[in-house]
HTML snippet that shows the backbone in 3Dmol.js (N, CA, C, O; Angstrom):
<script src="https://3Dmol.org/build/3Dmol-min.js"></script>
<div id="view" style="width:600px;height:400px;position:relative"></div>
<script>
const pdb = `
ATOM      1  N   UNK A   1      16.092 -12.955 -11.167  1.00  0.00           N
ATOM      2  CA  UNK A   1      15.374 -12.272 -10.292  1.00  0.00           C
ATOM      3  C   UNK A   1      14.767 -13.184  -9.095  1.00  0.00           C
ATOM      4  O   UNK A   1      14.116 -14.211  -9.284  1.00  0.00           O
ATOM      5  N   UNK A   2      15.119 -12.590  -7.734  1.00  0.00           N
ATOM      6  CA  UNK A   2      14.823 -13.619  -6.480  1.00  0.00           C
ATOM      7  C   UNK A   2      13.162 -13.339  -6.135  1.00  0.00           C
ATOM      8  O   UNK A   2      12.439 -12.389  -6.437  1.00  0.00           O
ATOM      9  N   UNK A   3      12.927 -14.416  -5.476  1.00  0.00           N
ATOM     10  CA  UNK A   3      11.291 -14.399  -5.285  1.00  0.00           C
ATOM     11  C   UNK A   3      10.710 -13.107  -4.464  1.00  0.00           C
ATOM     12  O   UNK A   3       9.530 -12.758  -4.454  1.00  0.00           O
ATOM     13  N   UNK A   4      11.871 -12.429  -3.730  1.00  0.00           N
ATOM     14  CA  UNK A   4      11.533 -11.222  -2.917  1.00  0.00           C
ATOM     15  C   UNK A   4      11.148 -10.346  -4.044  1.00  0.00           C
ATOM     16  O   UNK A   4      10.009  -9.882  -4.077  1.00  0.00           O
ATOM     17  N   UNK A   5      12.007 -10.087  -4.966  1.00  0.00           N
ATOM     18  CA  UNK A   5      11.730  -9.182  -6.042  1.00  0.00           C
ATOM     19  C   UNK A   5      10.716  -9.360  -6.758  1.00  0.00           C
ATOM     20  O   UNK A   5      10.074  -8.363  -7.091  1.00  0.00           O
ATOM     21  N   UNK A   6      10.355 -10.480  -7.126  1.00  0.00           N
ATOM     22  CA  UNK A   6       9.170 -10.879  -7.928  1.00  0.00           C
ATOM     23  C   UNK A   6       7.954 -10.511  -7.080  1.00  0.00           C
ATOM     24  O   UNK A   6       7.041  -9.934  -7.669  1.00  0.00           O
ATOM     25  N   UNK A   7       7.826 -10.754  -5.843  1.00  0.00           N
ATOM     26  CA  UNK A   7       6.868 -10.484  -4.964  1.00  0.00           C
ATOM     27  C   UNK A   7       6.801  -9.174  -4.679  1.00  0.00           C
ATOM     28  O   UNK A   7       5.684  -8.762  -4.365  1.00  0.00           O
ATOM     29  N   UNK A   8       7.787  -8.319  -4.704  1.00  0.00           N
ATOM     30  CA  UNK A   8       7.911  -6.806  -4.685  1.00  0.00           C
ATOM     31  C   UNK A   8       7.043  -6.307  -5.815  1.00  0.00           C
ATOM     32  O   UNK A   8       6.137  -5.491  -5.647  1.00  0.00           O
ATOM     33  N   UNK A   9       7.317  -6.758  -6.788  1.00  0.00           N
ATOM     34  CA  UNK A   9       6.899  -6.147  -8.063  1.00  0.00           C
ATOM     35  C   UNK A   9       5.290  -6.499  -8.124  1.00  0.00           C
ATOM     36  O   UNK A   9       4.469  -5.674  -8.525  1.00  0.00           O
ATOM     37  N   UNK A  10       4.917  -7.902  -7.653  1.00  0.00           N
ATOM     38  CA  UNK A  10       3.562  -7.975  -7.663  1.00  0.00           C
ATOM     39  C   UNK A  10       2.807  -7.325  -6.742  1.00  0.00           C
ATOM     40  O   UNK A  10       1.648  -7.107  -7.097  1.00  0.00           O
ATOM     41  N   UNK A  11       3.212  -6.850  -5.368  1.00  0.00           N
ATOM     42  CA  UNK A  11       2.509  -6.228  -4.480  1.00  0.00           C
ATOM     43  C   UNK A  11       2.687  -4.644  -4.947  1.00  0.00           C
ATOM     44  O   UNK A  11       1.696  -3.918  -4.877  1.00  0.00           O
ATOM     45  N   UNK A  12       3.808  -4.168  -5.369  1.00  0.00           N
ATOM     46  CA  UNK A  12       3.779  -2.872  -6.128  1.00  0.00           C
ATOM     47  C   UNK A  12       2.672  -2.633  -7.039  1.00  0.00           C
ATOM     48  O   UNK A  12       1.885  -1.717  -6.803  1.00  0.00           O
ATOM     49  N   UNK A  13       2.527  -3.483  -8.203  1.00  0.00           N
ATOM     50  CA  UNK A  13       1.481  -3.406  -9.107  1.00  0.00           C
ATOM     51  C   UNK A  13       0.148  -3.651  -8.652  1.00  0.00           C
ATOM     52  O   UNK A  13      -0.811  -3.083  -9.174  1.00  0.00           O
ATOM     53  N   UNK A  14       0.042  -4.394  -7.791  1.00  0.00           N
ATOM     54  CA  UNK A  14      -1.298  -4.584  -7.004  1.00  0.00           C
ATOM     55  C   UNK A  14      -1.710  -3.216  -6.158  1.00  0.00           C
ATOM     56  O   UNK A  14      -2.832  -2.735  -6.317  1.00  0.00           O
ATOM     57  N   UNK A  15      -0.764  -2.618  -5.263  1.00  0.00           N
ATOM     58  CA  UNK A  15      -1.087  -1.198  -4.795  1.00  0.00           C
ATOM     59  C   UNK A  15      -1.479  -0.110  -5.580  1.00  0.00           C
ATOM     60  O   UNK A  15      -2.338   0.746  -5.368  1.00  0.00           O
ATOM     61  N   UNK A  16      -0.589  -0.305  -6.676  1.00  0.00           N
ATOM     62  CA  UNK A  16      -0.730   0.869  -7.648  1.00  0.00           C
ATOM     63  C   UNK A  16      -2.147   0.669  -8.421  1.00  0.00           C
ATOM     64  O   UNK A  16      -2.831   1.672  -8.622  1.00  0.00           O
ATOM     65  N   UNK A  17      -2.593  -0.574  -8.847  1.00  0.00           N
ATOM     66  CA  UNK A  17      -3.818  -0.500  -9.360  1.00  0.00           C
ATOM     67  C   UNK A  17      -4.964  -0.359  -8.400  1.00  0.00           C
ATOM     68  O   UNK A  17      -6.065  -0.072  -8.869  1.00  0.00           O
ATOM     69  N   UNK A  18      -4.799  -0.561  -6.869  1.00  0.00           N
ATOM     70  CA  UNK A  18      -5.570  -0.223  -5.928  1.00  0.00           C
ATOM     71  C   UNK A  18      -6.005   0.950  -5.703  1.00  0.00           C
ATOM     72  O   UNK A  18      -7.165   1.273  -5.451  1.00  0.00           O
ATOM     73  N   UNK A  19      -4.951   1.706  -5.802  1.00  0.00           N
ATOM     74  CA  UNK A  19      -5.069   3.255  -5.482  1.00  0.00           C
ATOM     75  C   UNK A  19      -5.906   4.119  -6.610  1.00  0.00           C
ATOM     76  O   UNK A  19      -6.662   5.069  -6.404  1.00  0.00           O
ATOM     77  N   UNK A  20      -5.544   3.506  -7.867  1.00  0.00           N
ATOM     78  CA  UNK A  20      -5.957   4.118  -9.207  1.00  0.00           C
ATOM     79  C   UNK A  20      -7.320   3.651  -9.041  1.00  0.00           C
ATOM     80  O   UNK A  20      -8.169   4.504  -9.299  1.00  0.00           O
ATOM     81  N   UNK A  21      -7.711   2.610  -8.708  1.00  0.00           N
ATOM     82  CA  UNK A  21      -9.357   2.234  -8.785  1.00  0.00           C
ATOM     83  C   UNK A  21     -10.163   2.688  -7.695  1.00  0.00           C
ATOM     84  O   UNK A  21     -11.244   3.246  -7.882  1.00  0.00           O
ATOM     85  N   UNK A  22      -9.707   2.482  -6.627  1.00  0.00           N
ATOM     86  CA  UNK A  22     -10.463   2.833  -5.317  1.00  0.00           C
ATOM     87  C   UNK A  22     -10.304   4.251  -4.902  1.00  0.00           C
ATOM     88  O   UNK A  22     -10.985   4.678  -3.970  1.00  0.00           O
ATOM     89  N   UNK A  23      -9.466   5.002  -5.518  1.00  0.00           N
ATOM     90  CA  UNK A  23      -9.333   6.679  -5.300  1.00  0.00           C
ATOM     91  C   UNK A  23      -8.936   7.118  -6.415  1.00  0.00           C
ATOM     92  O   UNK A  23      -7.818   7.631  -6.402  1.00  0.00           O
ATOM     93  N   UNK A  24      -9.655   7.078  -7.689  1.00  0.00           N
ATOM     94  CA  UNK A  24      -9.158   7.731  -8.692  1.00  0.00           C
ATOM     95  C   UNK A  24      -9.038   9.314  -8.635  1.00  0.00           C
ATOM     96  O   UNK A  24      -9.803  10.111  -8.093  1.00  0.00           O
ATOM     97  N   UNK A  25      -7.868   9.551  -9.342  1.00  0.00           N
ATOM     98  CA  UNK A  25      -7.290  10.925  -9.500  1.00  0.00           C
ATOM     99  C   UNK A  25      -6.960  11.267 -10.848  1.00  0.00           C
ATOM    100  O   UNK A  25      -5.786  11.445 -11.173  1.00  0.00           O
ATOM    101  N   UNK A  26      -7.844  11.367 -11.603  1.00  0.00           N
ATOM    102  CA  UNK A  26      -7.449  11.703 -13.296  1.00  0.00           C
ATOM    103  C   UNK A  26      -6.429  12.542 -13.301  1.00  0.00           C
ATOM    104  O   UNK A  26      -6.273  13.530 -12.583  1.00  0.00           O
ATOM    105  N   UNK A  27      -5.671  12.081 -14.210  1.00  0.00           N
ATOM    106  CA  UNK A  27      -4.358  13.131 -14.568  1.00  0.00           C
ATOM    107  C   UNK A  27      -3.064  13.011 -13.796  1.00  0.00           C
ATOM    108  O   UNK A  27      -2.082  13.697 -14.078  1.00  0.00           O
ATOM    109  N   UNK A  28      -3.084  12.113 -12.798  1.00  0.00           N
ATOM    110  CA  UNK A  28      -2.045  11.741 -11.909  1.00  0.00           C
ATOM    111  C   UNK A  28      -1.236  10.684 -12.404  1.00  0.00           C
ATOM    112  O   UNK A  28      -1.918   9.797 -12.917  1.00  0.00           O
ATOM    113  N   UNK A  29       0.043  10.471 -12.423  1.00  0.00           N
ATOM    114  CA  UNK A  29       0.626   9.283 -12.808  1.00  0.00           C
ATOM    115  C   UNK A  29       1.051   8.738 -11.249  1.00  0.00           C
ATOM    116  O   UNK A  29       1.589   9.570 -10.517  1.00  0.00           O
ATOM    117  N   UNK A  30       0.870   7.641 -10.830  1.00  0.00           N
ATOM    118  CA  UNK A  30       1.199   7.168  -9.708  1.00  0.00           C
ATOM    119  C   UNK A  30       2.319   6.298  -9.889  1.00  0.00           C
ATOM    120  O   UNK A  30       2.324   5.309 -10.622  1.00  0.00           O
ATOM    121  N   UNK A  31       3.316   6.734  -9.153  1.00  0.00           N
ATOM    122  CA  UNK A  31       4.529   5.836  -9.144  1.00  0.00           C
ATOM    123  C   UNK A  31       4.935   5.363  -7.642  1.00  0.00           C
ATOM    124  O   UNK A  31       4.319   5.791  -6.665  1.00  0.00           O
ATOM    125  N   UNK A  32       5.938   4.513  -7.538  1.00  0.00           N
ATOM    126  CA  UNK A  32       6.496   4.203  -6.372  1.00  0.00           C
ATOM    127  C   UNK A  32       6.608   5.087  -5.240  1.00  0.00           C
ATOM    128  O   UNK A  32       6.364   4.916  -4.045  1.00  0.00           O
ATOM    129  N   UNK A  33       7.065   6.139  -5.943  1.00  0.00           N
ATOM    130  CA  UNK A  33       7.402   7.245  -4.753  1.00  0.00           C
ATOM    131  C   UNK A  33       6.721   8.558  -4.754  1.00  0.00           C
ATOM    132  O   UNK A  33       7.179   9.555  -4.196  1.00  0.00           O
ATOM    133  N   UNK A  34       5.493   8.508  -5.472  1.00  0.00           N
ATOM    134  CA  UNK A  34       4.459   9.533  -5.348  1.00  0.00           C
ATOM    135  C   UNK A  34       4.100   9.626  -3.839  1.00  0.00           C
ATOM    136  O   UNK A  34       4.016   8.604  -3.158  1.00  0.00           O
ATOM    137  N   UNK A  35       3.912  10.735  -3.380  1.00  0.00           N
ATOM    138  CA  UNK A  35       3.414  11.207  -2.092  1.00  0.00           C
ATOM    139  C   UNK A  35       1.979  11.023  -2.105  1.00  0.00           C
ATOM    140  O   UNK A  35       1.196  11.843  -2.584  1.00  0.00           O
ATOM    141  N   UNK A  36       1.626   9.825  -1.517  1.00  0.00           N
ATOM    142  CA  UNK A  36       0.115   9.574  -1.211  1.00  0.00           C
ATOM    143  C   UNK A  36      -0.795  10.413  -0.551  1.00  0.00           C
ATOM    144  O   UNK A  36      -1.954  10.593  -0.923  1.00  0.00           O
ATOM    145  N   UNK A  37      -0.061  11.124   0.814  1.00  0.00           N
ATOM    146  CA  UNK A  37      -1.370  11.792   1.374  1.00  0.00           C
ATOM    147  C   UNK A  37      -1.612  13.043   0.509  1.00  0.00           C
ATOM    148  O   UNK A  37      -2.737  13.539   0.449  1.00  0.00           O
ATOM    149  N   UNK A  38      -0.457  13.608  -0.229  1.00  0.00           N
ATOM    150  CA  UNK A  38      -0.996  14.846  -1.250  1.00  0.00           C
ATOM    151  C   UNK A  38      -1.777  14.366  -2.432  1.00  0.00           C
ATOM    152  O   UNK A  38      -2.596  15.108  -2.974  1.00  0.00           O
ATOM    153  N   UNK A  39      -1.543  13.106  -2.863  1.00  0.00           N
ATOM    154  CA  UNK A  39      -2.338  12.743  -4.400  1.00  0.00           C
ATOM    155  C   UNK A  39      -3.735  12.359  -3.833  1.00  0.00           C
ATOM    156  O   UNK A  39      -4.729  12.744  -4.450  1.00  0.00           O
ATOM    157  N   UNK A  40      -3.873  11.626  -2.699  1.00  0.00           N
ATOM    158  CA  UNK A  40      -5.015  10.940  -2.539  1.00  0.00           C
ATOM    159  C   UNK A  40      -5.819  11.621  -1.171  1.00  0.00           C
ATOM    160  O   UNK A  40      -6.683  10.942  -0.615  1.00  0.00           O
ATOM    161  N   UNK A  41      -5.582  12.602  -0.808  1.00  0.00           N
ATOM    162  CA  UNK A  41      -5.870  13.272   0.550  1.00  0.00           C
ATOM    163  C   UNK A  41      -6.214  11.975   1.578  1.00  0.00           C
ATOM    164  O   UNK A  41      -7.362  11.658   1.891  1.00  0.00           O
ATOM    165  N   UNK A  42      -5.414  11.526   1.880  1.00  0.00           N
ATOM    166  CA  UNK A  42      -5.259  10.228   2.917  1.00  0.00           C
ATOM    167  C   UNK A  42      -5.948  10.452   4.249  1.00  0.00           C
ATOM    168  O   UNK A  42      -5.205  10.850   5.146  1.00  0.00           O
ATOM    169  N   UNK A  43      -7.155  10.283   4.533  1.00  0.00           N
ATOM    170  CA  UNK A  43      -7.957  10.454   5.694  1.00  0.00           C
ATOM    171  C   UNK A  43      -8.337   9.252   6.500  1.00  0.00           C
ATOM    172  O   UNK A  43      -7.968   8.149   6.095  1.00  0.00           O
ATOM    173  N   UNK A  44      -8.969   9.342   7.491  1.00  0.00           N
ATOM    174  CA  UNK A  44      -9.157   8.097   8.325  1.00  0.00           C
ATOM    175  C   UNK A  44      -9.747   6.698   7.689  1.00  0.00           C
ATOM    176  O   UNK A  44      -9.368   5.550   7.920  1.00  0.00           O
ATOM    177  N   UNK A  45     -10.886   7.197   6.739  1.00  0.00           N
ATOM    178  CA  UNK A  45     -11.716   6.462   6.012  1.00  0.00           C
ATOM    179  C   UNK A  45     -10.845   5.635   4.892  1.00  0.00           C
ATOM    180  O   UNK A  45     -11.020   4.456   4.586  1.00  0.00           O
ATOM    181  N   UNK A  46      -9.943   6.462   4.397  1.00  0.00           N
ATOM    182  CA  UNK A  46      -9.021   5.788   3.200  1.00  0.00           C
ATOM    183  C   UNK A  46      -8.136   4.962   3.873  1.00  0.00           C
ATOM    184  O   UNK A  46      -7.929   3.838   3.416  1.00  0.00           O
ATOM    185  N   UNK A  47      -7.474   5.400   5.076  1.00  0.00           N
ATOM    186  CA  UNK A  47      -6.609   4.468   5.759  1.00  0.00           C
ATOM    187  C   UNK A  47      -7.260   2.998   5.885  1.00  0.00           C
ATOM    188  O   UNK A  47      -6.733   1.930   5.571  1.00  0.00           O
ATOM    189  N   UNK A  48      -8.730   3.250   6.506  1.00  0.00           N
ATOM    190  CA  UNK A  48      -9.288   1.980   6.784  1.00  0.00           C
ATOM    191  C   UNK A  48      -9.516   1.090   5.760  1.00  0.00           C
ATOM    192  O   UNK A  48      -9.466  -0.139   5.810  1.00  0.00           O
ATOM    193  N   UNK A  49      -9.831   1.976   4.606  1.00  0.00           N
ATOM    194  CA  UNK A  49     -10.170   1.029   3.381  1.00  0.00           C
ATOM    195  C   UNK A  49      -9.038   0.339   2.787  1.00  0.00           C
ATOM    196  O   UNK A  49      -9.148  -0.771   2.266  1.00  0.00           O
ATOM    197  N   UNK A  50      -7.760   1.102   2.873  1.00  0.00           N
ATOM    198  CA  UNK A  50      -6.480   0.347   2.470  1.00  0.00           C
ATOM    199  C   UNK A  50      -5.975  -0.523   3.377  1.00  0.00           C
ATOM    200  O   UNK A  50      -5.106  -1.322   3.030  1.00  0.00           O
ATOM    201  N   UNK A  51      -6.473  -0.483   4.720  1.00  0.00           N
ATOM    202  CA  UNK A  51      -5.984  -1.596   5.896  1.00  0.00           C
ATOM    203  C   UNK A  51      -6.745  -2.833   5.368  1.00  0.00           C
ATOM    204  O   UNK A  51      -6.114  -3.881   5.229  1.00  0.00           O
ATOM    205  N   UNK A  52      -8.270  -2.772   5.016  1.00  0.00           N
ATOM    206  CA  UNK A  52      -8.895  -3.781   4.961  1.00  0.00           C
ATOM    207  C   UNK A  52      -8.111  -4.456   3.684  1.00  0.00           C
ATOM    208  O   UNK A  52      -7.588  -5.567   3.767  1.00  0.00           O
ATOM    209  N   UNK A  53      -8.094  -3.673   2.519  1.00  0.00           N
ATOM    210  CA  UNK A  53      -7.754  -4.376   1.272  1.00  0.00           C
ATOM    211  C   UNK A  53      -6.347  -4.991   1.596  1.00  0.00           C
ATOM    212  O   UNK A  53      -6.083  -6.110   1.156  1.00  0.00           O
ATOM    213  N   UNK A  54      -5.421  -4.288   2.361  1.00  0.00           N
ATOM    214  CA  UNK A  54      -4.321  -5.139   2.644  1.00  0.00           C
ATOM    215  C   UNK A  54      -4.245  -6.486   3.341  1.00  0.00           C
ATOM    216  O   UNK A  54      -3.483  -7.425   3.111  1.00  0.00           O
ATOM    217  N   UNK A  55      -5.270  -6.359   4.303  1.00  0.00           N
ATOM    218  CA  UNK A  55      -5.435  -7.667   4.880  1.00  0.00           C
ATOM    219  C   UNK A  55      -6.100  -8.699   4.020  1.00  0.00           C
ATOM    220  O   UNK A  55      -5.819  -9.870   4.274  1.00  0.00           O
ATOM    221  N   UNK A  56      -6.888  -8.467   3.100  1.00  0.00           N
ATOM    222  CA  UNK A  56      -7.679  -9.423   2.439  1.00  0.00           C
ATOM    223  C   UNK A  56      -6.938  -9.685   1.181  1.00  0.00           C
ATOM    224  O   UNK A  56      -7.218 -10.761   0.653  1.00  0.00           O
ATOM    225  N   UNK A  57      -6.064  -8.953   0.584  1.00  0.00           N
ATOM    226  CA  UNK A  57      -5.408  -9.117  -0.583  1.00  0.00           C
ATOM    227  C   UNK A  57      -3.998  -9.946  -0.430  1.00  0.00           C
ATOM    228  O   UNK A  57      -3.525 -10.724  -1.259  1.00  0.00           O
ATOM    229  N   UNK A  58      -3.451  -9.578   0.842  1.00  0.00           N
ATOM    230  CA  UNK A  58      -2.053 -10.254   0.913  1.00  0.00           C
ATOM    231  C   UNK A  58      -2.313 -11.237   2.515  1.00  0.00           C
ATOM    232  O   UNK A  58      -1.326 -11.706   3.083  1.00  0.00           O
ATOM    233  N   UNK A  59      -3.354 -11.387   2.933  1.00  0.00           N
ATOM    234  CA  UNK A  59      -3.839 -12.248   3.964  1.00  0.00           C
ATOM    235  C   UNK A  59      -2.925 -11.907   5.536  1.00  0.00           C
ATOM    236  O   UNK A  59      -2.541 -12.711   6.385  1.00  0.00           O
ATOM    237  N   UNK A  60      -2.791 -10.475   5.488  1.00  0.00           N
ATOM    238  CA  UNK A  60      -1.820 -10.253   6.633  1.00  0.00           C
ATOM    239  C   UNK A  60      -2.685  -9.737   7.581  1.00  0.00           C
ATOM    240  O   UNK A  60      -3.737  -9.293   7.121  1.00  0.00           O
ATOM    241  N   UNK A  61      -2.525  -9.670   8.822  1.00  0.00           N
ATOM    242  CA  UNK A  61      -3.380  -8.839   9.925  1.00  0.00           C
ATOM    243  C   UNK A  61      -2.652  -7.810  10.639  1.00  0.00           C
ATOM    244  O   UNK A  61      -1.549  -7.971  11.161  1.00  0.00           O
ATOM    245  N   UNK A  62      -3.281  -6.824  10.633  1.00  0.00           N
ATOM    246  CA  UNK A  62      -2.797  -5.478  11.207  1.00  0.00           C
ATOM    247  C   UNK A  62      -3.467  -5.213  12.180  1.00  0.00           C
ATOM    248  O   UNK A  62      -4.658  -5.493  12.318  1.00  0.00           O
ATOM    249  N   UNK A  63      -2.513  -4.435  13.244  1.00  0.00           N
ATOM    250  CA  UNK A  63      -3.043  -3.997  14.683  1.00  0.00           C
ATOM    251  C   UNK A  63      -3.044  -2.537  14.633  1.00  0.00           C
ATOM    252  O   UNK A  63      -2.445  -1.923  13.750  1.00  0.00           O
ATOM    253  N   UNK A  64      -3.656  -2.014  15.493  1.00  0.00           N
ATOM    254  CA  UNK A  64      -3.576  -0.569  15.619  1.00  0.00           C
ATOM    255  C   UNK A  64      -2.180  -0.064  15.639  1.00  0.00           C
ATOM    256  O   UNK A  64      -1.882   1.061  15.239  1.00  0.00           O
ATOM    257  N   UNK A  65      -1.406  -0.851  16.073  1.00  0.00           N
ATOM    258  CA  UNK A  65       0.167  -0.085  16.505  1.00  0.00           C
ATOM    259  C   UNK A  65       0.927  -0.194  15.147  1.00  0.00           C
ATOM    260  O   UNK A  65       1.976   0.425  14.971  1.00  0.00           O
ATOM    261  N   UNK A  66       0.361  -1.017  14.167  1.00  0.00           N
ATOM    262  CA  UNK A  66       1.062  -0.953  12.986  1.00  0.00           C
ATOM    263  C   UNK A  66       0.834   0.067  12.070  1.00  0.00           C
ATOM    264  O   UNK A  66       1.665   0.236  11.177  1.00  0.00           O
ATOM    265  N   UNK A  67      -0.236   0.840  12.145  1.00  0.00           N
ATOM    266  CA  UNK A  67      -0.846   1.789  11.281  1.00  0.00           C
ATOM    267  C   UNK A  67      -0.234   3.023  11.714  1.00  0.00           C
ATOM    268  O   UNK A  67      -0.547   3.461  12.821  1.00  0.00           O
ATOM    269  N   UNK A  68       0.687   3.712  10.913  1.00  0.00           N
ATOM    270  CA  UNK A  68       1.053   5.039  11.258  1.00  0.00           C
ATOM    271  C   UNK A  68       1.594   5.913   9.865  1.00  0.00           C
ATOM    272  O   UNK A  68       1.935   5.223   8.904  1.00  0.00           O
ATOM    273  N   UNK A  69       1.659   7.045   9.769  1.00  0.00           N
ATOM    274  CA  UNK A  69       1.594   7.961   8.681  1.00  0.00           C
ATOM    275  C   UNK A  69       3.121   7.386   7.790  1.00  0.00           C
ATOM    276  O   UNK A  69       3.148   7.389   6.559  1.00  0.00           O
ATOM    277  N   UNK A  70       4.156   6.980   8.521  1.00  0.00           N
ATOM    278  CA  UNK A  70       5.215   6.375   7.563  1.00  0.00           C
ATOM    279  C   UNK A  70       4.895   5.571   6.620  1.00  0.00           C
ATOM    280  O   UNK A  70       5.355   5.753   5.493  1.00  0.00           O
ATOM    281  N   UNK A  71       3.998   4.471   6.908  1.00  0.00           N
ATOM    282  CA  UNK A  71       3.717   3.441   6.168  1.00  0.00           C
ATOM    283  C   UNK A  71       2.820   4.108   4.995  1.00  0.00           C
ATOM    284  O   UNK A  71       3.173   3.670   3.900  1.00  0.00           O
ATOM    285  N   UNK A  72       2.120   4.726   4.941  1.00  0.00           N
ATOM    286  CA  UNK A  72       1.337   5.448   4.177  1.00  0.00           C
ATOM    287  C   UNK A  72       2.014   6.743   3.101  1.00  0.00           C
ATOM    288  O   UNK A  72       1.281   7.413   2.374  1.00  0.00           O
ATOM    289  N   UNK A  73       3.299   6.900   3.158  1.00  0.00           N
ATOM    290  CA  UNK A  73       3.860   8.009   2.571  1.00  0.00           C
ATOM    291  C   UNK A  73       3.886   7.685   0.919  1.00  0.00           C
ATOM    292  O   UNK A  73       3.638   8.602   0.136  1.00  0.00           O
ATOM    293  N   UNK A  74       4.182   6.409   0.456  1.00  0.00           N
ATOM    294  CA  UNK A  74       4.439   6.014  -0.830  1.00  0.00           C
ATOM    295  C   UNK A  74       3.846   4.686  -1.052  1.00  0.00           C
ATOM    296  O   UNK A  74       3.323   4.012  -0.164  1.00  0.00           O
ATOM    297  N   UNK A  75       3.961   4.339  -2.329  1.00  0.00           N
ATOM    298  CA  UNK A  75       3.706   2.819  -2.311  1.00  0.00           C
ATOM    299  C   UNK A  75       4.893   2.197  -2.109  1.00  0.00           C
ATOM    300  O   UNK A  75       4.718   1.054  -1.685  1.00  0.00           O
ATOM    301  N   UNK A  76       6.161   2.530  -2.259  1.00  0.00           N
ATOM    302  CA  UNK A  76       7.156   1.877  -1.500  1.00  0.00           C
ATOM    303  C   UNK A  76       7.100   1.605  -0.314  1.00  0.00           C
ATOM    304  O   UNK A  76       7.292   0.429  -0.005  1.00  0.00           O
ATOM    305  N   UNK A  77       6.862   2.449   0.585  1.00  0.00           N
ATOM    306  CA  UNK A  77       6.677   2.252   1.883  1.00  0.00           C
ATOM    307  C   UNK A  77       5.702   1.375   2.506  1.00  0.00           C
ATOM    308  O   UNK A  77       5.867   0.784   3.574  1.00  0.00           O
ATOM    309  N   UNK A  78       4.503   1.326   1.637  1.00  0.00           N
ATOM    310  CA  UNK A  78       3.446   0.177   1.950  1.00  0.00           C
ATOM    311  C   UNK A  78       4.067  -1.104   1.598  1.00  0.00           C
ATOM    312  O   UNK A  78       4.019  -2.038   2.399  1.00  0.00           O
ATOM    313  N   UNK A  79       4.665  -1.223   0.428  1.00  0.00           N
ATOM    314  CA  UNK A  79       5.251  -2.600  -0.169  1.00  0.00           C
ATOM    315  C   UNK A  79       6.159  -2.820   0.908  1.00  0.00           C
ATOM    316  O   UNK A  79       6.015  -3.917   1.447  1.00  0.00           O
ATOM    317  N   UNK A  80       7.123  -2.031   1.409  1.00  0.00           N
ATOM    318  CA  UNK A  80       7.853  -2.565   2.503  1.00  0.00           C
ATOM    319  C   UNK A  80       7.253  -3.141   3.576  1.00  0.00           C
ATOM    320  O   UNK A  80       7.671  -4.167   4.114  1.00  0.00           O
ATOM    321  N   UNK A  81       6.072  -2.391   3.992  1.00  0.00           N
ATOM    322  CA  UNK A  81       5.238  -2.964   5.302  1.00  0.00           C
ATOM    323  C   UNK A  81       4.842  -4.197   5.013  1.00  0.00           C
ATOM    324  O   UNK A  81       5.067  -5.139   5.772  1.00  0.00           O
ATOM    325  N   UNK A  82       4.181  -4.321   3.830  1.00  0.00           N
ATOM    326  CA  UNK A  82       3.587  -5.607   3.348  1.00  0.00           C
ATOM    327  C   UNK A  82       4.481  -6.901   3.439  1.00  0.00           C
ATOM    328  O   UNK A  82       4.112  -7.942   3.984  1.00  0.00           O
ATOM    329  N   UNK A  83       5.716  -6.704   2.831  1.00  0.00           N
ATOM    330  CA  UNK A  83       6.664  -7.443   2.847  1.00  0.00           C
ATOM    331  C   UNK A  83       7.066  -7.872   4.099  1.00  0.00           C
ATOM    332  O   UNK A  83       7.172  -9.075   4.338  1.00  0.00           O
ATOM    333  N   UNK A  84       7.329  -6.914   5.025  1.00  0.00           N
ATOM    334  CA  UNK A  84       7.515  -7.096   6.595  1.00  0.00           C
ATOM    335  C   UNK A  84       6.641  -8.077   7.038  1.00  0.00           C
ATOM    336  O   UNK A  84       7.040  -9.129   7.536  1.00  0.00           O
ATOM    337  N   UNK A  85       5.331  -7.761   6.867  1.00  0.00           N
ATOM    338  CA  UNK A  85       4.152  -8.424   7.603  1.00  0.00           C
ATOM    339  C   UNK A  85       4.135  -9.891   7.069  1.00  0.00           C
ATOM    340  O   UNK A  85       3.832 -10.854   7.774  1.00  0.00           O
ATOM    341  N   UNK A  86       4.482  -9.963   5.786  1.00  0.00           N
ATOM    342  CA  UNK A  86       4.589 -11.286   5.311  1.00  0.00           C
ATOM    343  C   UNK A  86       5.568 -12.431   5.669  1.00  0.00           C
ATOM    344  O   UNK A  86       5.447 -13.655   5.605  1.00  0.00           O
ATOM    345  N   UNK A  87       6.622 -11.591   6.085  1.00  0.00           N
ATOM    346  CA  UNK A  87       7.787 -12.237   6.480  1.00  0.00           C
ATOM    347  C   UNK A  87       7.714 -12.737   7.800  1.00  0.00           C
ATOM    348  O   UNK A  87       8.528 -13.554   8.229  1.00  0.00           O
ATOM    349  N   UNK A  88       6.671 -12.234   8.538  1.00  0.00           N
ATOM    350  CA  UNK A  88       6.528 -12.668  10.014  1.00  0.00           C
ATOM    351  C   UNK A  88       5.089 -13.211  10.251  1.00  0.00           C
ATOM    352  O   UNK A  88       4.469 -13.328  11.309  1.00  0.00           O
ATOM    353  N   UNK A  89       4.772 -13.474   9.122  1.00  0.00           N
ATOM    354  CA  UNK A  89       3.293 -14.249   9.314  1.00  0.00           C
ATOM    355  C   UNK A  89       3.553 -15.780   9.336  1.00  0.00           C
ATOM    356  O   UNK A  89       2.613 -16.564   9.467  1.00  0.00           O
TER     357      UNK A  89
END
`;
const viewer = $3Dmol.createViewer("view");
viewer.addModel(pdb, "pdb");
viewer.setStyle({}, {cartoon: {color: "spectrum"}});
viewer.zoomTo();
viewer.render();
</script>
């Protein structure tokens, strides 16, 4: 397994844990491809909370232009975003 795959798995695990802890939704099994907006009613406050978490947890900086609906579709899209930001830091 490559470092990117290991890093990817750590990021996926962390993001799943974050969403389950920060925005509990009992009875829902969160997977890589679960539709985050429909499961967690992603609003501006939840986006901001998630952005702050990403910056603190992964040491990345986000600017307003980074934030769009596409990256908040599911855990996989957020993971890809974090990996991209980490590779350019």
